PQR file of N, CA, C, O and H, with PARSE charges and radii, in Angstrom:
ATOM      1  N   MET A   1     157.417  41.327  -1.716 -0.4000 1.5000
ATOM      2  CA  MET A   1     156.671  41.218  -3.024 -0.0000 2.0000
ATOM      3  C   MET A   1     155.840  42.754  -2.821  0.5500 1.7000
ATOM      4  O   MET A   1     155.533  43.354  -1.791 -0.5500 1.4000
ATOM      5  N   VAL A   2     155.645  43.065  -4.163 -0.4000 1.5000
ATOM      6  CA  VAL A   2     154.679  44.498  -4.580 -0.0000 2.0000
ATOM      7  C   VAL A   2     152.819  43.867  -4.125  0.5500 1.7000
ATOM      8  O   VAL A   2     152.236  42.862  -4.532 -0.5500 1.4000
ATOM      9  H   VAL A   2     155.895  42.577  -4.999  0.4000 1.0000
ATOM     10  N   ASN A   3     152.481  44.640  -3.438 -0.4000 1.5000
ATOM     11  CA  ASN A   3     151.025  44.487  -3.131 -0.0000 2.0000
ATOM     12  C   ASN A   3     150.163  44.018  -4.607  0.5500 1.7000
ATOM     13  O   ASN A   3     150.300  44.607  -5.680 -0.5500 1.4000
ATOM     14  H   ASN A   3     152.954  45.456  -3.108  0.4000 1.0000
ATOM     15  N   PHE A   4     149.595  43.268  -4.461 -0.4000 1.5000
ATOM     16  CA  PHE A   4     148.932  42.611  -5.585 -0.0000 2.0000
ATOM     17  C   PHE A   4     147.617  43.643  -6.205  0.5500 1.7000
ATOM     18  O   PHE A   4     147.057  43.485  -7.290 -0.5500 1.4000
ATOM     19  H   PHE A   4     149.484  42.790  -3.590  0.4000 1.0000
ATOM     20  N   ASP A   5     147.365  44.555  -5.341 -0.4000 1.5000
ATOM     21  CA  ASP A   5     146.303  45.530  -5.620 -0.0000 2.0000
ATOM     22  C   ASP A   5     147.249  46.512  -7.083  0.5500 1.7000
ATOM     23  O   ASP A   5     146.574  47.016  -7.981 -0.5500 1.4000
ATOM     24  H   ASP A   5     147.819  44.683  -4.459  0.4000 1.0000
ATOM     25  N   HIS A   6     148.500  46.612  -7.084 -0.4000 1.5000
ATOM     26  CA  HIS A   6     149.086  47.285  -8.055 -0.0000 2.0000
ATOM     27  C   HIS A   6     148.723  46.833  -9.496  0.5500 1.7000
ATOM     28  O   HIS A   6     148.544  47.476 -10.530 -0.5500 1.4000
ATOM     29  H   HIS A   6     149.048  46.203  -6.354  0.4000 1.0000
ATOM     30  N   LEU A   7     148.673  45.449  -9.198 -0.4000 1.5000
ATOM     31  CA  LEU A   7     148.214  45.003 -10.751 -0.0000 2.0000
ATOM     32  C   LEU A   7     146.782  45.095 -11.457  0.5500 1.7000
ATOM     33  O   LEU A   7     146.464  44.787 -12.606 -0.5500 1.4000
ATOM     34  H   LEU A   7     148.818  44.926  -8.358  0.4000 1.0000
ATOM     35  N   TYR A   8     146.101  45.561 -10.524 -0.4000 1.5000
ATOM     36  CA  TYR A   8     144.953  45.993 -10.714 -0.0000 2.0000
ATOM     37  C   TYR A   8     144.678  47.616 -11.289  0.5500 1.7000
ATOM     38  O   TYR A   8     144.060  48.052 -12.259 -0.5500 1.4000
ATOM     39  H   TYR A   8     146.360  45.812  -9.591  0.4000 1.0000
ATOM     40  N   ARG A   9     145.503  48.301 -10.121 -0.4000 1.5000
ATOM     41  CA  ARG A   9     145.376  49.942 -10.316 -0.0000 2.0000
ATOM     42  C   ARG A   9     146.234  50.209 -11.756  0.5500 1.7000
ATOM     43  O   ARG A   9     145.883  51.142 -12.479 -0.5500 1.4000
ATOM     44  H   ARG A   9     146.006  47.946  -9.332  0.4000 1.0000
ATOM     45  N   GLY A  10     147.231  49.453 -12.087 -0.4000 1.5000
ATOM     46  CA  GLY A  10     147.853  49.988 -13.334 -0.0000 2.0000
ATOM     47  C   GLY A  10     146.992  50.145 -14.378  0.5500 1.7000
ATOM     48  O   GLY A  10     146.849  51.217 -14.966 -0.5500 1.4000
ATOM     49  H   GLY A  10     147.516  48.695 -11.500  0.4000 1.0000
ATOM     50  N   PRO A  11     146.154  48.704 -14.760 -0.5600 1.5000
ATOM     51  CA  PRO A  11     145.495  48.883 -16.161  0.2800 2.0000
ATOM     52  C   PRO A  11     144.527  50.416 -15.556  0.5500 1.7000
ATOM     53  O   PRO A  11     144.657  51.584 -15.923 -0.5500 1.4000
ATOM     54  N   CYS A  12     143.738  49.923 -14.701 -0.4000 1.5000
ATOM     55  CA  CYS A  12     142.772  51.095 -14.514 -0.0000 2.0000
ATOM     56  C   CYS A  12     143.462  52.361 -14.597  0.5500 1.7000
ATOM     57  O   CYS A  12     142.783  53.162 -15.239 -0.5500 1.4000
ATOM     58  H   CYS A  12     143.633  48.974 -14.403  0.4000 1.0000
ATOM     59  N   GLY A  13     144.338  52.747 -14.271 -0.4000 1.5000
ATOM     60  CA  GLY A  13     145.139  53.917 -14.689 -0.0000 2.0000
ATOM     61  C   GLY A  13     145.686  54.100 -16.326  0.5500 1.7000
ATOM     62  O   GLY A  13     146.145  55.165 -16.738 -0.5500 1.4000
ATOM     63  H   GLY A  13     144.889  52.095 -13.750  0.4000 1.0000
ATOM     64  N   LEU A  14     145.580  53.148 -16.978 -0.4000 1.5000
ATOM     65  CA  LEU A  14     145.795  53.204 -18.377 -0.0000 2.0000
ATOM     66  C   LEU A  14     144.181  53.392 -19.327  0.5500 1.7000
ATOM     67  O   LEU A  14     143.990  53.892 -20.436 -0.5500 1.4000
ATOM     68  H   LEU A  14     145.207  52.283 -16.643  0.4000 1.0000
ATOM     69  N   ALA A  15     143.389  52.876 -18.529 -0.4000 1.5000
ATOM     70  CA  ALA A  15     142.350  52.988 -19.108 -0.0000 2.0000
ATOM     71  C   ALA A  15     141.473  54.259 -18.956  0.5500 1.7000
ATOM     72  O   ALA A  15     140.479  54.573 -19.611 -0.5500 1.4000
ATOM     73  H   ALA A  15     143.544  52.470 -17.629  0.4000 1.0000
ATOM     74  N   ASN A  16     142.041  54.878 -17.994 -0.4000 1.5000
ATOM     75  CA  ASN A  16     141.179  56.490 -17.614 -0.0000 2.0000
ATOM     76  C   ASN A  16     142.187  57.315 -18.040  0.5500 1.7000
ATOM     77  O   ASN A  16     141.788  58.451 -17.787 -0.5500 1.4000
ATOM     78  H   ASN A  16     142.848  54.623 -17.461  0.4000 1.0000
ATOM     79  N   ALA A  17     143.472  57.388 -18.639 -0.4000 1.5000
ATOM     80  CA  ALA A  17     144.362  58.175 -18.650 -0.0000 2.0000
ATOM     81  C   ALA A  17     143.592  59.175 -19.937  0.5500 1.7000
ATOM     82  O   ALA A  17     143.680  60.367 -19.641 -0.5500 1.4000
ATOM     83  H   ALA A  17     143.796  56.465 -18.844  0.4000 1.0000
ATOM     84  N   PRO A  18     142.914  58.948 -21.199 -0.5600 1.5000
ATOM     85  CA  PRO A  18     142.269  59.627 -21.977  0.2800 2.0000
ATOM     86  C   PRO A  18     141.562  60.829 -21.525  0.5500 1.7000
ATOM     87  O   PRO A  18     141.347  61.908 -22.078 -0.5500 1.4000
ATOM     88  N   ARG A  19     141.197  60.264 -20.142 -0.4000 1.5000
ATOM     89  CA  ARG A  19     140.106  61.531 -19.668 -0.0000 2.0000
ATOM     90  C   ARG A  19     141.045  62.576 -18.705  0.5500 1.7000
ATOM     91  O   ARG A  19     140.549  63.561 -18.158 -0.5500 1.4000
ATOM     92  H   ARG A  19     141.371  59.387 -19.693  0.4000 1.0000
ATOM     93  N   ALA A  20     142.529  62.192 -18.583 -0.4000 1.5000
ATOM     94  CA  ALA A  20     143.118  63.251 -17.818 -0.0000 2.0000
ATOM     95  C   ALA A  20     143.955  63.759 -18.913  0.5500 1.7000
ATOM     96  O   ALA A  20     143.593  64.920 -19.109 -0.5500 1.4000
ATOM     97  H   ALA A  20     142.932  61.392 -19.027  0.4000 1.0000
ATOM     98  N   ASN A  21     144.865  63.454 -19.689 -0.4000 1.5000
ATOM     99  CA  ASN A  21     145.711  63.851 -20.717 -0.0000 2.0000
ATOM    100  C   ASN A  21     146.154  62.733 -21.383  0.5500 1.7000
ATOM    101  O   ASN A  21     145.987  61.558 -21.057 -0.5500 1.4000
ATOM    102  H   ASN A  21     145.159  62.512 -19.530  0.4000 1.0000
ATOM    103  N   SER A  22     146.825  63.251 -22.495 -0.4000 1.5000
ATOM    104  CA  SER A  22     147.868  62.061 -23.064 -0.0000 2.0000
ATOM    105  C   SER A  22     148.894  61.378 -22.349  0.5500 1.7000
ATOM    106  O   SER A  22     149.250  60.236 -22.641 -0.5500 1.4000
ATOM    107  H   SER A  22     146.961  64.205 -22.760  0.4000 1.0000
ATOM    108  N   MET A  23     149.423  62.113 -21.333 -0.4000 1.5000
ATOM    109  CA  MET A  23     150.630  61.470 -20.719 -0.0000 2.0000
ATOM    110  C   MET A  23     150.296  60.619 -19.583  0.5500 1.7000
ATOM    111  O   MET A  23     151.214  60.092 -18.954 -0.5500 1.4000
ATOM    112  H   MET A  23     149.134  63.040 -21.095  0.4000 1.0000
ATOM    113  N   ALA A  24     149.203  60.449 -19.287 -0.4000 1.5000
ATOM    114  CA  ALA A  24     148.336  59.981 -17.962 -0.0000 2.0000
ATOM    115  C   ALA A  24     148.571  58.671 -18.132  0.5500 1.7000
ATOM    116  O   ALA A  24     148.570  57.987 -17.109 -0.5500 1.4000
ATOM    117  H   ALA A  24     148.458  60.877 -19.798  0.4000 1.0000
ATOM    118  N   GLY A  25     148.840  57.968 -19.511 -0.4000 1.5000
ATOM    119  CA  GLY A  25     148.774  56.705 -19.798 -0.0000 2.0000
ATOM    120  C   GLY A  25     150.234  56.166 -18.881  0.5500 1.7000
ATOM    121  O   GLY A  25     150.300  55.093 -18.282 -0.5500 1.4000
ATOM    122  H   GLY A  25     148.841  58.524 -20.342  0.4000 1.0000
ATOM    123  N   HIS A  26     151.244  57.117 -18.950 -0.4000 1.5000
ATOM    124  CA  HIS A  26     152.532  56.670 -18.379 -0.0000 2.0000
ATOM    125  C   HIS A  26     152.646  56.386 -16.816  0.5500 1.7000
ATOM    126  O   HIS A  26     153.705  56.050 -16.286 -0.5500 1.4000
ATOM    127  H   HIS A  26     151.190  57.989 -19.436  0.4000 1.0000
ATOM    128  N   LEU A  27     151.552  56.542 -16.196 -0.4000 1.5000
ATOM    129  CA  LEU A  27     151.488  56.658 -14.652 -0.0000 2.0000
ATOM    130  C   LEU A  27     150.854  55.048 -14.631  0.5500 1.7000
ATOM    131  O   LEU A  27     151.234  54.173 -13.853 -0.5500 1.4000
ATOM    132  H   LEU A  27     150.692  56.815 -16.627  0.4000 1.0000
ATOM    133  N   GLY A  28     149.933  54.911 -15.546 -0.4000 1.5000
ATOM    134  CA  GLY A  28     149.477  53.536 -15.146 -0.0000 2.0000
ATOM    135  C   GLY A  28     150.532  52.428 -15.495  0.5500 1.7000
ATOM    136  O   GLY A  28     150.731  51.435 -14.795 -0.5500 1.4000
ATOM    137  H   GLY A  28     149.625  55.622 -16.178  0.4000 1.0000
ATOM    138  N   ALA A  29     151.155  52.709 -16.616 -0.4000 1.5000
ATOM    139  CA  ALA A  29     151.937  52.019 -17.111 -0.0000 2.0000
ATOM    140  C   ALA A  29     153.203  51.573 -16.026  0.5500 1.7000
ATOM    141  O   ALA A  29     153.588  50.404 -16.011 -0.5500 1.4000
ATOM    142  H   ALA A  29     150.993  53.515 -17.185  0.4000 1.0000
ATOM    143  N   ALA A  30     153.753  52.506 -15.209 -0.4000 1.5000
ATOM    144  CA  ALA A  30     154.437  52.773 -14.466 -0.0000 2.0000
ATOM    145  C   ALA A  30     154.416  51.799 -13.165  0.5500 1.7000
ATOM    146  O   ALA A  30     155.377  51.178 -12.711 -0.5500 1.4000
ATOM    147  H   ALA A  30     153.440  53.456 -15.220  0.4000 1.0000
ATOM    148  N   VAL A  31     153.120  51.818 -12.690 -0.4000 1.5000
ATOM    149  CA  VAL A  31     152.594  51.083 -11.874 -0.0000 2.0000
ATOM    150  C   VAL A  31     152.796  49.868 -11.961  0.5500 1.7000
ATOM    151  O   VAL A  31     153.438  49.224 -11.131 -0.5500 1.4000
ATOM    152  H   VAL A  31     152.339  52.323 -13.058  0.4000 1.0000
ATOM    153  N   THR A  32     152.087  49.245 -13.339 -0.4000 1.5000
ATOM    154  CA  THR A  32     152.038  47.664 -13.689 -0.0000 2.0000
ATOM    155  C   THR A  32     153.551  47.475 -13.752  0.5500 1.7000
ATOM    156  O   THR A  32     154.004  46.588 -13.029 -0.5500 1.4000
ATOM    157  H   THR A  32     151.565  49.768 -14.013  0.4000 1.0000
ATOM    158  N   ALA A  33     154.320  48.106 -14.432 -0.4000 1.5000
ATOM    159  CA  ALA A  33     155.996  47.737 -14.324 -0.0000 2.0000
ATOM    160  C   ALA A  33     156.479  47.646 -12.948  0.5500 1.7000
ATOM    161  O   ALA A  33     157.251  46.702 -12.778 -0.5500 1.4000
ATOM    162  H   ALA A  33     153.952  48.827 -15.020  0.4000 1.0000
ATOM    163  N   GLY A  34     156.213  48.450 -11.795 -0.4000 1.5000
ATOM    164  CA  GLY A  34     156.563  48.164 -10.725 -0.0000 2.0000
ATOM    165  C   GLY A  34     156.506  46.874  -9.895  0.5500 1.7000
ATOM    166  O   GLY A  34     157.353  46.280  -9.228 -0.5500 1.4000
ATOM    167  H   GLY A  34     155.587  49.217 -11.933  0.4000 1.0000
ATOM    168  N   TYR A  35     154.680  46.553 -10.280 -0.4000 1.5000
ATOM    169  CA  TYR A  35     154.516  45.173  -9.443 -0.0000 2.0000
ATOM    170  C   TYR A  35     155.376  44.141 -10.211  0.5500 1.7000
ATOM    171  O   TYR A  35     156.079  43.356  -9.574 -0.5500 1.4000
ATOM    172  H   TYR A  35     153.991  47.035 -10.822  0.4000 1.0000
ATOM    173  N   PHE A  36     155.339  44.120 -11.636 -0.4000 1.5000
ATOM    174  CA  PHE A  36     156.029  43.150 -12.297 -0.0000 2.0000
ATOM    175  C   PHE A  36     157.400  42.985 -12.029  0.5500 1.7000
ATOM    176  O   PHE A  36     157.910  41.866 -12.083 -0.5500 1.4000
ATOM    177  H   PHE A  36     154.768  44.757 -12.153  0.4000 1.0000
ATOM    178  N   ARG A  37     158.147  44.153 -11.700 -0.4000 1.5000
ATOM    179  CA  ARG A  37     159.324  44.452 -11.308 -0.0000 2.0000
ATOM    180  C   ARG A  37     159.558  43.372  -9.873  0.5500 1.7000
ATOM    181  O   ARG A  37     160.548  42.695  -9.594 -0.5500 1.4000
ATOM    182  H   ARG A  37     157.733  45.062 -11.656  0.4000 1.0000
ATOM    183  N   GLY A  38     158.463  43.493  -9.247 -0.4000 1.5000
ATOM    184  CA  GLY A  38     158.650  42.774  -7.880 -0.0000 2.0000
ATOM    185  C   GLY A  38     158.725  41.250  -7.967  0.5500 1.7000
ATOM    186  O   GLY A  38     159.386  40.476  -7.274 -0.5500 1.4000
ATOM    187  H   GLY A  38     157.658  44.043  -9.473  0.4000 1.0000
ATOM    188  N   GLU A  39     157.769  40.966  -9.131 -0.4000 1.5000
ATOM    189  CA  GLU A  39     157.605  39.374  -9.290 -0.0000 2.0000
ATOM    190  C   GLU A  39     158.762  38.807  -9.652  0.5500 1.7000
ATOM    191  O   GLU A  39     159.258  37.747  -9.273 -0.5500 1.4000
ATOM    192  H   GLU A  39     157.233  41.595  -9.693  0.4000 1.0000
ATOM    193  N   ASP A  40     159.264  39.835 -10.642 -0.4000 1.5000
ATOM    194  CA  ASP A  40     160.462  39.327 -11.449 -0.0000 2.0000
ATOM    195  C   ASP A  40     161.853  38.954 -10.820  0.5500 1.7000
ATOM    196  O   ASP A  40     162.615  38.064 -11.199 -0.5500 1.4000
ATOM    197  H   ASP A  40     158.861  40.697 -10.951  0.4000 1.0000
ATOM    198  N   HIS A  41     162.051  40.019  -9.552 -0.4000 1.5000
ATOM    199  CA  HIS A  41     163.143  40.013  -8.379 -0.0000 2.0000
ATOM    200  C   HIS A  41     162.628  39.898  -7.244  0.5500 1.7000
ATOM    201  O   HIS A  41     162.659  40.943  -6.594 -0.5500 1.4000
ATOM    202  H   HIS A  41     161.433  40.742  -9.244  0.4000 1.0000
ATOM    203  N   PRO A  42     162.145  38.999  -6.729 -0.5600 1.5000
ATOM    204  CA  PRO A  42     161.781  38.808  -5.345  0.2800 2.0000
ATOM    205  C   PRO A  42     162.584  38.922  -4.172  0.5500 1.7000
ATOM    206  O   PRO A  42     162.141  39.149  -3.046 -0.5500 1.4000
ATOM    207  N   GLU A  43     164.240  38.694  -4.593 -0.4000 1.5000
ATOM    208  CA  GLU A  43     165.441  38.622  -4.031 -0.0000 2.0000
ATOM    209  C   GLU A  43     165.882  40.581  -3.391  0.5500 1.7000
ATOM    210  O   GLU A  43     166.667  40.997  -2.539 -0.5500 1.4000
ATOM    211  H   GLU A  43     164.600  38.509  -5.508  0.4000 1.0000
ATOM    212  N   LEU A  44     164.979  41.234  -4.268 -0.4000 1.5000
ATOM    213  CA  LEU A  44     165.463  42.774  -3.679 -0.0000 2.0000
ATOM    214  C   LEU A  44     164.874  42.980  -2.429  0.5500 1.7000
ATOM    215  O   LEU A  44     163.994  42.244  -1.980 -0.5500 1.4000
ATOM    216  H   LEU A  44     164.342  40.897  -4.960  0.4000 1.0000
ATOM    217  N   GLU A  45     165.449  44.213  -1.698 -0.4000 1.5000
ATOM    218  CA  GLU A  45     165.098  44.385  -0.190 -0.0000 2.0000
ATOM    219  C   GLU A  45     163.719  45.025  -0.423  0.5500 1.7000
ATOM    220  O   GLU A  45     163.147  45.668  -1.303 -0.5500 1.4000
ATOM    221  H   GLU A  45     166.164  44.810  -2.062  0.4000 1.0000
ATOM    222  N   ASP A  46     163.383  44.366   1.215 -0.4000 1.5000
ATOM    223  CA  ASP A  46     162.025  45.059   1.726 -0.0000 2.0000
ATOM    224  C   ASP A  46     161.658  46.900   1.273  0.5500 1.7000
ATOM    225  O   ASP A  46     160.567  47.373   0.953 -0.5500 1.4000
ATOM    226  H   ASP A  46     163.847  43.843   1.930  0.4000 1.0000
ATOM    227  N   GLY A  47     162.773  47.491   1.380 -0.4000 1.5000
ATOM    228  CA  GLY A  47     162.715  48.666   1.163 -0.0000 2.0000
ATOM    229  C   GLY A  47     162.434  49.341  -0.260  0.5500 1.7000
ATOM    230  O   GLY A  47     161.908  50.450  -0.354 -0.5500 1.4000
ATOM    231  H   GLY A  47     163.658  47.107   1.640  0.4000 1.0000
ATOM    232  N   ILE A  48     162.852  48.536  -1.412 -0.4000 1.5000
ATOM    233  CA  ILE A  48     162.528  48.744  -2.633 -0.0000 2.0000
ATOM    234  C   ILE A  48     160.932  48.447  -2.539  0.5500 1.7000
ATOM    235  O   ILE A  48     160.180  49.352  -2.899 -0.5500 1.4000
ATOM    236  H   ILE A  48     163.279  47.635  -1.336  0.4000 1.0000
ATOM    237  N   PHE A  49     160.542  47.588  -2.211 -0.4000 1.5000
ATOM    238  CA  PHE A  49     159.163  46.972  -2.544 -0.0000 2.0000
ATOM    239  C   PHE A  49     158.309  48.022  -2.029  0.5500 1.7000
ATOM    240  O   PHE A  49     157.246  48.294  -2.586 -0.5500 1.4000
ATOM    241  H   PHE A  49     161.153  46.853  -1.918  0.4000 1.0000
ATOM    242  N   LYS A  50     158.774  48.710  -0.853 -0.4000 1.5000
ATOM    243  CA  LYS A  50     157.699  49.728  -0.228 -0.0000 2.0000
ATOM    244  C   LYS A  50     158.049  51.337  -1.014  0.5500 1.7000
ATOM    245  O   LYS A  50     157.158  52.185  -0.975 -0.5500 1.4000
ATOM    246  H   LYS A  50     159.638  48.490  -0.400  0.4000 1.0000
ATOM    247  N   ALA A  51     159.270  51.633  -1.647 -0.4000 1.5000
ATOM    248  CA  ALA A  51     159.396  52.527  -2.486 -0.0000 2.0000
ATOM    249  C   ALA A  51     158.424  52.412  -3.816  0.5500 1.7000
ATOM    250  O   ALA A  51     157.935  53.452  -4.256 -0.5500 1.4000
ATOM    251  H   ALA A  51     159.994  50.943  -1.679  0.4000 1.0000
ATOM    252  N   ILE A  52     158.189  51.362  -4.351 -0.4000 1.5000
ATOM    253  CA  ILE A  52     157.612  50.956  -5.362 -0.0000 2.0000
ATOM    254  C   ILE A  52     156.032  51.332  -5.091  0.5500 1.7000
ATOM    255  O   ILE A  52     155.388  52.096  -5.810 -0.5500 1.4000
ATOM    256  H   ILE A  52     158.586  50.517  -3.994  0.4000 1.0000
ATOM    257  N   GLU A  53     155.463  50.579  -3.787 -0.4000 1.5000
ATOM    258  CA  GLU A  53     154.255  51.076  -3.441 -0.0000 2.0000
ATOM    259  C   GLU A  53     153.822  52.285  -3.205  0.5500 1.7000
ATOM    260  O   GLU A  53     152.625  52.403  -3.468 -0.5500 1.4000
ATOM    261  H   GLU A  53     155.986  49.958  -3.204  0.4000 1.0000
ATOM    262  N   LEU A  54     154.327  53.225  -2.812 -0.4000 1.5000
ATOM    263  CA  LEU A  54     154.400  54.486  -2.485 -0.0000 2.0000
ATOM    264  C   LEU A  54     154.428  55.435  -3.567  0.5500 1.7000
ATOM    265  O   LEU A  54     154.280  56.645  -3.401 -0.5500 1.4000
ATOM    266  H   LEU A  54     155.299  53.129  -2.598  0.4000 1.0000
ATOM    267  N   ASN A  55     154.670  54.721  -4.975 -0.4000 1.5000
ATOM    268  CA  ASN A  55     154.410  55.663  -6.023 -0.0000 2.0000
ATOM    269  C   ASN A  55     153.238  55.167  -6.567  0.5500 1.7000
ATOM    270  O   ASN A  55     152.707  55.742  -7.518 -0.5500 1.4000
ATOM    271  H   ASN A  55     154.790  53.737  -5.110  0.4000 1.0000
TER
END
């Protein structure tokens, strides 16, 4: 499973995106999507979860 902290970090990235630039919101969305991908597919290998957490 992906660390629960990513569920908090994703929306924070989205909320702060306007301060950086118009494309920065995609980073927060990707972090949130990575978390939910892990929730929807718990059968994935541990290496995949580690890769999601690194990004």
